[in-house]
C-alpha positions in Angstrom: 27.7 -17.3 13.5 29.5 -16.9 10.4 28.2 -14.6 7.7 27.8 -17.4 5.0 25.6 -19.4 7.4 23.8 -16.2 8.4 23.1 -15.3 4.7 22.1 -19.1 3.9 19.4 -19.3 6.7 18.3 -15.7 5.9 17.8 -16.6 2.4 15.8 -19.7 3.3 13.5 -17.7 5.5 13.0 -15.2 2.7 12.3 -17.8 0.1 9.8 -19.5 2.4 7.9 -16.1 2.3 8.1 -15.7 -1.4 6.8 -19.2 -2.0 3.9 -18.4 0.3 3.1 -15.3 -1.9 3.2 -17.4 -5.1 0.7 -19.8 -3.4 -1.6 -17.1 -2.8 -1.5 -15.5 -6.1 -2.1 -18.7 -7.9 -4.8 -19.9 -5.9 -6.8 -16.7 -5.3 -10.1 -15.8 -6.9 -10.0 -12.0 -6.9 -7.7 -9.9 -9.5 -6.4 -7.8 -6.6 -4.4 -10.8 -5.5 -3.8 -12.9 -8.8 -3.0 -9.7 -10.7 -2.1 -6.8 -8.5 -0.4 -9.0 -5.6 -1.8 -6.7 -3.0 -0.6 -8.9 -0.1 2.7 -10.0 1.7 3.6 -13.0 3.5 6.0 -13.4 6.7 7.3 -15.5 9.5 7.3 -14.3 13.0 8.5 -15.5 16.5 5.9 -16.3 19.3 6.6 -12.8 20.7 5.4 -11.5 17.4 8.9 -10.3 16.2 9.2 -10.4 12.4 11.6 -13.1 11.3 11.3 -12.5 7.5 8.9 -11.3 4.9 8.6 -11.5 1.2 9.1 -8.5 -1.2 5.4 -7.7 -1.9 3.4 -4.9 -0.7 5.6 -2.2 1.4 2.8 -0.9 3.4 2.2 -4.3 4.9 5.7 -5.3 5.2 6.1 -1.8 7.4 2.8 -2.6 9.1 3.6 -6.1 10.1 5.7 -5.6 13.3 3.2 -3.4 15.1 0.2 -5.6 13.8 1.9 -8.8 14.9 2.9 -7.6 18.3 -0.6 -6.3 18.9 -2.2 -9.6 18.1 0.1 -11.6 20.1 -0.5 -9.6 23.2 -4.3 -10.6 22.8 -4.0 -14.2 22.0 -3.8 -16.8 24.7 -0.6 -18.4 23.5 -0.9 -21.4 26.0 -4.1 -22.4 24.4 -2.9 -22.4 20.8 -3.0 -25.7 19.1 -1.5 -27.2 16.0 -3.5 -26.6 13.2 -5.2 -23.4 14.4 -5.6 -20.5 12.1 -6.6 -17.0 13.4 -7.9 -14.1 11.3 -8.0 -10.4 12.1 -8.7 -7.0 10.4 -9.4 -4.7 13.2 -7.8 -1.2 12.5 -7.6 -0.3 16.0 -5.8 -3.5 17.0 -2.6 -2.7 15.0 -4.3 -3.1 11.6 -3.9 -1.1 8.6 -7.4 -0.7 7.5 -10.7 -2.8 7.2 -9.9 -4.7 4.0 -6.5 -5.8 5.2 -7.0 -9.3 6.6 -4.3 -11.2 8.6 -4.4 -14.9 8.7 -1.7 -16.4 11.0 -1.1 -20.0 12.1 1.2 -21.2 14.9 4.0 -23.3 14.1 4.9 -26.1 16.5 7.8 -28.5 16.4 7.8 -31.5 19.0 5.0 -29.8 20.9 6.8 -26.4 21.3 5.6 -23.1 19.8 8.3 -21.9 17.5 6.6 -18.9 15.8 4.0 -17.9 13.3 3.4 -18.0 9.5 1.6 -15.0 8.5 -0.3 -13.5 5.4 -1.9 -10.1 5.0 -4.1 -9.5 2.0 -6.3 -6.8 0.8 -9.7 -8.6 0.5 -11.8 -6.8 -2.2 -15.2 -7.1 -0.6 -15.6 -6.5 3.1 -19.4 -5.3 3.2 -20.0 -1.8 4.4 -21.9 1.0 2.5 -19.9 0.7 -0.8 -19.1 -2.5 -3.0 -15.4 -3.4 -3.0 -14.5 -2.0 0.2 -13.6 1.6 -0.4 -16.5 3.9 0.9 -15.1 7.4 0.0 -17.8 9.0 1.9 -17.6 6.9 5.1 -17.7 8.8 8.4 -17.3 5.9 10.9 -15.7 2.5 10.8 -19.1 0.8 10.6 -19.6 2.1 7.1 -16.3 0.5 6.2 -17.1 -3.2 6.7 -17.1 -5.8 9.3 -14.3 -5.7 11.9 -13.0 -8.8 13.0 -10.8 -9.1 16.2 -8.3 -12.1 16.3 -10.4 -15.1 16.2 -10.0 -18.7 15.2 -11.2 -19.7 11.8 -9.7 -23.0 12.0 -9.3 -24.9 15.4 -7.0 -27.9 15.3 -7.0 -28.3 11.5 -10.9 -28.1 11.5 -12.9 -25.3 10.2 -14.7 -23.2 12.9 -18.1 -23.3 10.8 -19.7 -20.4 12.9 -17.0 -17.9 12.1 -16.9 -19.0 8.4 -20.7 -18.3 8.3 -20.6 -15.0 10.0 -17.6 -13.7 7.8 -19.3 -14.7 4.6 -22.9 -13.5 5.4 -21.7 -10.1 5.8 -20.2 -9.5 2.2 -21.6 -9.3 -1.4 -19.4 -11.7 -2.9 -19.3 -14.9 -0.6 -17.9 -17.1 -3.1 -15.1 -15.1 -4.0 -14.5 -14.3 -0.4 -14.4 -18.0 0.3 -11.7 -18.6 -2.2 -9.5 -15.8 -1.2 -9.7 -16.9 2.4 -8.8 -20.4 1.5 -5.8 -19.0 -0.7 -4.6 -17.0 2.3 -4.9 -20.2 4.5 -2.9 -22.2 1.8 -0.1 -19.7 2.0 0.1 -19.9 5.9 -0.1 -23.7 5.6 3.0 -23.7 3.4 4.7 -21.3 5.5 4.1 -23.3 8.6 5.4 -26.8 7.0 8.5 -25.2 5.5 9.3 -23.3 8.8 8.8 -26.4 10.8 11.0 -28.4 8.5 13.9 -25.9 8.7 13.7 -26.0 12.6 13.7 -29.8 12.6 16.8 -29.7 10.2 18.9 -27.4 12.5 17.1 -28.2 15.9 15.3 -25.6 18.0 18.1 -24.1 19.8 20.2 -23.5 16.6 17.1 -21.9 14.9 16.5 -19.5 17.8 20.2 -18.6 17.9 20.3 -18.1 14.1 17.4 -15.9 14.2 18.6 -13.8 17.0 21.9 -13.3 15.1 19.9 -12.4 11.9 17.9 -9.8 13.6 21.1 -8.3 15.5 22.7 -8.4 11.9 19.9 -6.4 10.3 19.8 -3.9 13.2 23.8 -3.3 12.8 23.1 -2.6 9.0 20.3 -0.2 9.7 22.2 1.7 12.2 25.3 1.8 9.9 22.8 3.6 7.4 21.4 5.9 9.9 24.9 7.0 11.0 25.6 8.6 7.4 22.7 11.1 7.8 24.1 14.1 9.4 22.7 14.5 12.9 19.9 16.9 13.2 16.3 17.8 13.0 14.5 17.7 9.7 10.8 18.8 9.0 8.6 18.5 6.0 5.0 19.0 5.5 2.5 18.2 2.8 -1.3 17.6 2.8 -4.3 15.5 1.9 -6.3 17.6 -0.2 -9.7 16.8 1.4 -11.4 13.9 3.1 -14.4 13.4 0.9 -16.9 14.8 3.5 -15.3 18.5 4.0 -13.6 20.6 1.3 -10.5 21.4 3.0 -7.1 20.1 3.3 -5.2 18.2 6.1 -1.7 18.6 6.9 0.9 15.8 7.3 3.8 16.9 9.1 7.0 14.8 9.7 9.6 16.0 12.1 12.8 13.6 11.7 15.4 13.6 14.4 18.6 11.9 13.6 21.1 11.1 16.5 24.1 8.7 15.8 22.4 5.6 15.0 18.9 6.1 16.3 16.2 8.1 14.2 12.8 9.4 15.6 10.0 10.1 13.4 7.5 12.6 15.2 4.2 13.5 13.5 2.9 16.1 15.8 1.7 19.0 14.1 -0.5 16.8 11.7 -4.1 17.8 11.6 -6.6 16.4 13.9 -8.5 13.4 12.6 -10.8 13.7 9.6 -14.3 13.2 9.4 -13.9 11.2 6.2 -11.9 8.1 5.6 -8.5 9.4 5.0 -7.1 8.8 8.4 -4.2 6.5 9.0 -4.2 4.1 11.9 -1.2 3.7 14.2 -0.1 0.8 11.9 0.0 3.2 9.1 2.0 5.6 11.0 4.7 3.2 11.8 4.5 1.4 8.4 5.0 4.6 6.4 8.0 5.8 8.4 9.5 2.3 8.0 8.8 2.3 4.3 10.5 5.8 3.9 13.6 4.8 5.7 13.8 1.5 3.7 13.5 3.4 0.5 16.5 5.6 1.6 18.7 2.9 2.8 20.5 -0.1 1.6 17.9 -2.5 -0.1 19.9 -5.7 0.8 19.4 -5.2 4.8 17.2 -8.0 5.9 13.5 -6.9 6.6 13.0 -8.2 10.0 12.3 -6.8 13.4 16.0 -6.1 13.8 16.2 -3.5 11.1 13.2 -1.6 12.7 14.7 -1.3 16.2 16.7 1.9 15.7 13.5 3.7 14.4 11.0 5.4 16.9 7.6 6.6 15.7 5.4 9.3 17.7 2.0 9.6 16.5 -0.5 11.6 18.3 -3.8 9.8 19.0 -6.9 11.4 17.4 -5.0 12.7 14.4 -5.0 12.2 10.8 -2.1 9.8 11.2 -3.4 7.9 14.1 -7.1 7.6 14.1 -9.3 7.2 17.2 -12.3 4.8 17.3 -14.7 5.0 15.7 -13.3 7.3 13.0 -13.1 6.0 9.3 -9.7 4.7 8.0 -10.2 3.0 4.6 -8.2 5.6 2.8 -5.5 5.7 5.2 -3.4 2.8 4.0 -3.6 3.7 0.4 -3.6 7.3 0.1 -2.3 8.7 3.3 0.3 6.1 3.7 2.2 7.4 0.8 1.7 10.9 1.6 3.3 10.1 5.2 6.2 8.2 3.8 7.0 11.0 1.0 6.8 13.5 4.0 9.4 11.6 5.8 11.7 11.3 2.6 11.2 15.0 2.0 12.4 15.9 5.4 15.7 13.8 5.0 16.4 15.1 1.4 18.6 17.7 2.7 20.7 15.2 4.7 20.7 12.5 2.0 20.9 14.5 -1.2 22.4 11.7 -3.2 19.8 9.2 -2.2 16.8 11.6 -2.1 14.1 11.5 -4.6 11.0 13.8 -5.4 7.6 12.3 -4.6 5.9 9.9 -6.7 2.2 10.4 -7.8 1.6 9.2 -4.0 -2.2 8.2 -5.0 -3.5 4.9 -6.2 -6.5 6.4 -8.1 -8.4 3.5 -6.3 -11.4 2.6 -8.9 -13.9 0.4 -7.2 -17.2 -1.1 -8.7 -19.7 -3.9 -8.4 -23.0 -5.1 -9.8 -24.9 -8.2 -10.7 -23.9 -10.3 -13.7 -27.1 -10.8 -15.8 -25.6 -14.3 -17.0 -25.1 -15.8 -13.7 -27.1 -13.7 -11.1 -23.9 -13.4 -9.2 -22.7 -10.2 -7.7 -19.2 -9.1 -8.7 -16.6 -6.6 -7.3 -13.4 -5.3 -8.4 -10.7 -3.1 -6.9 -8.7 -1.7 -9.6 -5.4 0.7 -9.2 -3.8 3.0 -11.5 -0.1 3.3 -11.9 1.8 6.7 -11.3 4.8 8.3 -12.0 7.7 8.1 -9.7 9.8 11.0 -8.7 13.3 11.9 -10.3 16.5 10.8 -8.4 19.8 12.1 -8.2 21.0 9.8 -11.0 17.9 9.0 -13.0 14.5 9.9 -14.2 11.6 8.8 -12.4 10.0 5.6 -13.5 6.9 5.9 -15.6 3.5 4.5 -14.6 4.3 2.1 -11.9 2.4 1.4 -8.4 2.9 3.9 -5.8 5.6 3.7 -3.1 3.5 1.8 -0.7 1.8 -0.6 -3.0 4.1 -2.2 -5.4 1.1 -3.4 -7.1 0.9 -4.2 -11.0 -1.8 -3.0 -12.9 -4.5 -5.6 -13.9 -4.0 -6.3 -17.7 -6.3 -5.0 -20.2 -7.2 -8.4 -21.5 -8.0 -9.6 -17.9 -9.8 -6.6 -17.0 -12.1 -6.9 -20.2 -12.7 -10.6 -19.8 -13.5 -10.4 -16.3 -15.7 -7.4 -15.9 -18.2 -5.4 -18.1 -16.0 -2.8 -19.4 -14.2 -2.1 -22.7 -10.9 -0.1 -22.4 -10.7 2.6 -25.0 -7.6 4.3 -24.1 -4.4 3.1 -22.1 -1.4 5.6 -22.5 1.3 7.5 -21.0 0.5 11.2 -20.5 2.9 13.3 -22.5 4.6 16.0 -20.6 3.1 15.0 -17.3 6.4 14.3 -15.4 7.7 17.3 -13.4 10.7 18.9 -15.0 14.1 18.6 -13.4 17.6 17.8 -14.0 16.2 14.4 -13.8 12.5 14.5 -14.6 9.6 13.0 -12.9 7.9 9.6 -14.4 5.0 10.1 -16.6 1.2 9.5 -15.3 -1.1 7.2 -17.1 -4.3 7.8 -18.7 -7.0 5.4 -19.1 -10.6 5.5 -20.6 -13.0 2.8 -19.9 -16.6 2.2 -21.2 -19.4 0.3 -19.6 -20.6 -2.1 -21.9 -23.7 -4.1 -20.9 -24.1 -4.2 -17.1 -25.4 -1.3 -14.9 -23.2 -0.8 -11.8 -22.3 1.5 -9.0 -18.5 2.7 -8.7 -16.6 4.4 -5.9 -13.1 6.4 -5.8 -10.5 7.1 -3.5 -7.8 9.2 -4.6 -5.9 12.4 -4.1 -3.5 14.8 -6.0 -6.4 16.3 -8.1 -5.8 19.9 -6.4 -2.2 19.7 -5.0 0.7 18.6 -7.3 3.1 16.2 -6.4 6.2 18.0 -5.2 9.7 18.4 -6.7 13.0 18.6 -4.8 16.2 20.4 -5.0 14.7 22.9 -7.4 12.9 20.2 -9.4 9.4 21.2 -10.6 5.9 19.6 -9.7 4.4 16.6 -11.5 0.9 16.8 -13.1 -2.1 16.5 -11.1 -4.6 13.5 -11.1 -8.2 13.8 -12.8 -11.2 11.7 -13.0 -13.8 12.7 -15.5 -17.3 10.8 -16.5 -19.1 11.1 -19.8 -22.7 9.9 -19.8 -24.0 7.7 -22.8 -25.0 10.1 -25.4 -23.4 13.2 -24.3 -20.3 14.9 -25.5 -19.5 16.6 -21.9 -16.7 15.3 -19.8 -17.6 16.2 -16.1 -16.1 15.8 -12.8 -18.1 13.7 -10.2 -18.7 16.8 -8.3 -20.1 18.6 -11.2 -22.2 15.7 -12.5 -23.5 14.4 -9.0 -22.8 17.5 -6.6 -20.1 15.4 -4.6 -18.0 17.4 -2.1 -14.8 15.8 -3.5 -14.0 15.0 -7.0 -11.5 12.3 -6.0 -13.2 10.6 -2.9 -16.8 9.3 -3.2 -19.0 6.4 -3.3 -21.8 4.6 -5.0 -22.1 6.6 -8.4 -24.5 4.9 -10.8 -23.0 3.5 -14.3 -25.3 2.5 -17.2 -24.1 0.9 -20.4 -22.3 3.4 -22.6 -21.0 5.7 -19.8 -17.3 6.3 -19.8 -14.8 6.9 -17.2 -11.5 8.8 -17.6 -8.7 8.1 -15.1 -5.5 10.2 -15.1 -3.1 9.4 -12.4 -0.4 12.0 -10.9 2.9 12.1 -12.0 6.3 12.4 -10.5 8.1 15.5 -9.3 11.4 16.6 -10.8 14.8 16.3 -9.2 17.2 19.4 -9.6 16.7 22.6 -11.6 15.5 21.7 -15.2 18.0 24.0 -16.7 20.7 21.7 -15.8 19.3 18.8 -17.8 21.7 17.5 -20.4 20.4 19.1 -23.6 20.8 15.9 -25.5 18.4 14.2 -23.0 15.9 17.1 -23.5 16.1 16.8 -27.3 15.7 12.9 -27.0 12.7 13.5 -24.5 11.0 15.8 -27.0 11.5 13.4 -29.9 10.1 10.4 -27.7 7.1 12.5 -26.7 8.1 12.6 -23.0 8.1 16.3 -22.8 6.2 18.7 -24.8 7.7 21.6 -27.3 6.6 24.3 -24.8 8.4 22.5 -21.8 11.6 22.1 -24.0 11.3 25.7 -25.0 10.5 27.5 -21.9 11.1 25.4 -18.9 14.2 23.4 -20.1 15.4 26.6 -22.1 16.5 24.1 -25.0 15.4 26.6 -27.8 
């Protein structure tokens, strides 16, 4: 197949996935979809092999290959009908964590199963012990919400009412969940139609030939990138600072072996699984490795099954990177994923110095809350993420206040946040001097202060990097740590949640009460620096000082700029 035709077919497949995502964004009810775009959409073969995906959430892009293959092994393909829709969120069946719901629909052309249209979305409310899905003190998966194996929610185009009733009876916000589920189904309905149209246009045989060629092309491109890395064994360690249950750190260890055009990511040496909800699933272990390698290689490589073929992942069961049932894992895909991915990137930094980067803040400062709206009597929930600073690179400073490496999720705009929920945003700013000093400094963190207006609520939190700083690379310095403080109405004191409520962890907890007038201040972690600060261009140091990106003390001592 010639390259022009190959790129046309590949571009059409990706555009279908992007249109699916736009449909989901515009028809959903919850801000986690309509504003933060915490989803991704893809197309797959009947074998579960990923054909194409949209450029949305990286953790889901990397998690799709294992998730789809796991589902296909469990489904009786011969019993599928046109119009069927299946839903799945089980972390132990290739899933990422309980909030991540996968909807997939078989695509038939002239009675033959051609593939699947797939949409994965982080559903805000999934039941369990805390509103909005992040039980920071969960000790088993049953605290984290309803688990759903692959089941049909629509059969031959008709709703399976019993499944709908079961799903909606187990959540606090059934109307919002209903709307979000319908939006996910609308996305895969679009994908099914467009994929079927493409197959009819080119013919079944030609479509299969084109897809096989596209996967082989992606594999060749990825192998060519891996061959640029010097053969060898690269090792890096970092940690999760606690799990919300015990006040101790958990090691994440990545040993990356490069041999020609093959790469093995081995997590042996990582800590045994935690009691609290920071464990990654096997899907997270795979997705984080894929995410890291995609960050370090050519971004134009098609993201399909072929580009993942040269990458092998080894994740010991019963560890913090591959949780065993019934261990909790809700924080694994948001917090632990980015730590794992950055460990892989940190390991490869010596072999890919020009492409290496310091760690980003590597935490989403997940802020979850829920309560009853006194005007309607309806329960509301929200999942809010806080942007971080990205790490410095060999050619540029890190980006300021953007979504973490595994999320790519925009922040909910202040106007939407205040309109939809009973909060007033009093402060929303970059944190001066927070980026790790370096030849290229880390990106700045974000500080946000919100005041509860008129509705009592409970809130939960899932974060990290409050005790262990984001690391720099090649002589760069660490970025600033995260922080969450609370001020009760009528008090002048800002306290950590550990101080105020005796929680084990200041960064992972559940169901803290909020009253009108109470304030929450969230500061995200910043990016680490790249290269020694003394090598930074003095003109850039003076410019940073003038613009407030660094402090006078940093300019005088760390950068030695006088």
